Backbone bond lengths (Angstrom), bond angles and torsions (degrees), N, CA, C in turn:
res aa  C-N    CA-C-N  psi(-1)  N-CA   C-N-CA  omega(-1)  CA-C   N-CA-C  phi
1 X - - - 1.451 - - 1.528 110.17 -
2 X 1.305 116.64 137.29 1.450 121.19 -179.02 1.526 110.76 -76.92
3 X 1.324 115.27 141.40 1.458 120.10 171.24 1.508 108.11 -73.77
4 X 1.306 117.03 156.67 1.472 121.48 -179.21 1.523 110.11 -55.94
5 X 1.329 118.37 -43.77 1.466 120.15 -178.60 1.527 111.69 -64.07
6 X 1.328 117.29 -37.28 1.471 119.76 177.35 1.517 110.33 -65.50
7 X 1.304 116.52 -43.76 1.462 121.18 -179.40 1.524 110.80 -60.85
8 X 1.352 116.34 -40.24 1.453 120.40 -179.03 1.536 111.06 -65.52
9 X 1.329 117.07 -36.90 1.464 119.88 178.64 1.514 110.61 -73.36
10 X 1.317 116.55 -49.00 1.463 120.29 -175.35 1.518 112.09 -64.96
11 X 1.334 117.75 -26.18 1.470 119.69 -179.48 1.531 112.92 -88.28
12 X 1.332 118.05 -4.01 1.464 121.93 -178.68 1.522 111.14 -114.55
13 X 1.337 117.73 112.80 1.470 119.61 179.50 1.528 113.01 -57.00
14 X 1.316 118.22 -37.49 1.461 121.34 -178.68 1.543 109.89 -67.17
15 X 1.305 116.82 -46.97 1.464 120.92 -179.18 1.538 110.65 -65.53
16 X 1.331 116.65 -38.24 1.466 120.05 176.25 1.521 110.39 -60.60
17 X 1.340 116.68 -43.62 1.467 120.40 179.58 1.520 111.66 -62.23
18 X 1.330 115.99 -43.26 1.465 120.14 -179.72 1.533 110.25 -62.58
19 X 1.309 117.26 -49.39 1.463 121.11 -178.59 1.534 110.47 -62.62
20 X 1.321 116.87 -43.51 1.465 120.65 179.29 1.526 110.94 -63.19
21 X 1.332 117.21 -42.30 1.457 122.03 178.93 1.525 110.98 -62.22
22 X 1.309 117.01 -44.69 1.484 120.38 179.30 1.527 110.70 -67.03
23 X 1.319 117.50 -32.30 1.456 120.18 177.63 1.536 110.19 -68.85
24 X 1.305 117.21 -45.87 1.457 119.41 -174.98 1.528 113.63 -78.85
25 X 1.356 117.27 -35.04 1.470 119.76 -175.28 1.527 114.70 -109.08
26 X 1.325 117.26 -4.68 1.477 120.37 179.03 1.506 112.54 80.31
27 X 1.362 116.40 -172.66 1.463 121.12 -177.06 1.535 112.18 -55.69
28 X 1.332 115.72 141.88 1.456 121.30 -177.52 1.525 110.90 -141.42
29 X 1.323 114.52 161.40 1.462 119.59 173.35 1.521 107.95 -88.23
30 X 1.323 115.43 161.37 1.465 123.30 -177.28 1.522 112.48 -50.81
31 X 1.336 115.99 -49.84 1.474 120.04 -175.04 1.536 111.90 -61.93
32 X 1.312 117.42 -37.79 1.474 120.61 179.13 1.517 111.05 -63.88
33 X 1.330 115.87 -43.70 1.469 119.46 177.96 1.527 109.58 -62.51
34 X 1.323 115.68 -46.02 1.474 121.07 -179.99 1.531 110.76 -56.77
35 X 1.322 116.18 -47.07 1.474 120.17 -178.27 1.536 111.73 -68.61
36 X 1.333 116.88 -38.36 1.455 121.02 -177.18 1.530 112.96 -66.07
37 X 1.333 116.38 -38.49 1.459 117.56 -176.07 1.529 112.58 -105.99
38 X 1.326 117.11 6.10 1.469 122.00 176.44 1.539 112.84 48.57
39 X 1.331 113.71 69.37 1.454 121.35 -176.78 1.527 108.67 -134.67
40 X 1.297 117.99 152.87 1.465 120.69 177.98 1.524 109.94 -69.64
41 X 1.308 115.48 154.74 1.473 120.57 178.60 1.511 111.71 -57.64
42 X 1.347 115.68 -44.20 1.480 119.08 -178.17 1.516 111.80 -63.55
43 X 1.327 117.22 -43.87 1.473 119.82 179.48 1.525 111.17 -64.80
44 X 1.314 116.23 -38.35 1.465 119.36 179.16 1.539 110.46 -67.81
45 X 1.319 117.00 -42.27 1.481 119.69 178.16 1.525 111.09 -57.86
46 X 1.325 116.80 -44.19 1.465 121.31 -179.51 1.533 109.47 -61.84
47 X 1.350 115.94 -48.52 1.474 119.78 -178.39 1.530 111.08 -62.73
48 X 1.329 117.24 -43.54 1.472 120.75 179.99 1.527 111.23 -65.55
49 X 1.319 117.55 -39.40 1.469 119.91 177.86 1.521 110.92 -63.09
50 X 1.321 116.27 -41.66 1.478 120.50 177.22 1.531 110.99 -63.26
51 X 1.328 115.89 -45.78 1.483 119.85 -179.40 1.529 110.96 -63.23
52 X 1.320 115.81 -38.71 1.467 119.19 179.49 1.532 110.94 -69.40
53 X 1.314 117.28 -42.60 1.462 122.13 179.11 1.527 111.13 -62.25
54 X 1.332 117.25 -31.55 1.466 121.41 178.99 1.539 112.61 -87.38
55 X 1.340 116.84 2.30 1.452 120.37 176.77 1.520 114.86 75.83
56 X 1.323 117.14 24.56 1.469 121.62 -176.71 1.521 111.06 -95.75
57 X 1.329 116.53 -32.75 1.459 121.14 175.46 1.521 108.68 -127.24
58 X 1.344 114.35 164.64 1.462 120.31 172.30 1.509 107.78 -144.03
59 X 1.318 115.79 156.96 1.459 121.27 177.71 1.519 106.42 -103.19
60 X 1.336 114.06 131.02 1.446 119.94 -177.84 1.521 109.19 -143.79
61 X 1.322 116.68 119.77 1.456 122.65 179.32 1.526 112.39 52.64
62 X 1.334 116.36 43.53 1.455 121.04 176.74 1.512 115.18 81.18
63 X 1.320 117.35 -2.56 1.455 120.85 179.83 1.523 110.48 -114.71
64 X 1.311 115.00 157.05 1.468 121.84 179.43 1.510 106.75 -106.17
65 X 1.334 115.97 131.47 1.465 120.39 -179.24 1.509 110.68 -141.04
66 X 1.318 114.85 162.80 1.480 120.82 178.70 1.521 111.01 -76.22
67 X 1.312 116.61 144.80 1.466 122.44 169.96 1.532 107.03 -85.78
68 X 1.320 117.32 -179.43 1.467 119.66 175.70 1.524 111.04 -60.63
69 X 1.328 116.35 -41.08 1.472 120.22 177.23 1.531 109.60 -62.86
70 X 1.315 116.46 -42.23 1.458 120.47 178.17 1.519 111.95 -60.12
71 X 1.324 116.06 -39.37 1.471 120.34 178.80 1.523 111.05 -65.87
72 X 1.321 116.36 -39.02 1.486 120.49 176.28 1.527 110.62 -61.10
73 X 1.331 116.00 -46.39 1.453 121.10 -178.49 1.530 109.72 -66.61
74 X 1.317 116.96 -36.42 1.473 119.02 -179.13 1.526 111.68 -63.35
75 X 1.326 117.46 -28.43 1.466 120.35 176.92 1.525 109.71 -64.98
76 X 1.307 116.97 -39.65 1.479 120.59 178.97 1.529 110.66 -67.94
77 X 1.330 115.87 -36.95 1.473 120.11 178.07 1.526 109.41 -66.09
78 X 1.305 117.50 -41.61 1.462 121.54 -179.67 1.499 110.83 -59.95
79 X 1.326 117.68 -39.37 1.461 120.64 -179.44 1.537 112.11 -72.67
80 X 1.341 116.48 -16.95 1.470 121.08 178.69 1.526 111.09 -84.92
81 X 1.336 115.53 -27.62 1.494 120.28 -173.87 1.514 110.24 -72.35
């Protein structure tokens, strides 16, 4: 059974892209994520805030990276791609 946080990521194309990008390219700054997935700043802020609140990403030294939970979820996303 999926955890609520997993379901929220897997059901959102934007969140899936963010998690997949962080998995494949590692920690990134906000602007790099924005440029890579071609999204507005406001939409990205909302998605990142949701991911952080659900414990999927964390901010560390100005970069955004996956938590252990985020890494687990990224494995499921990889198998979907």
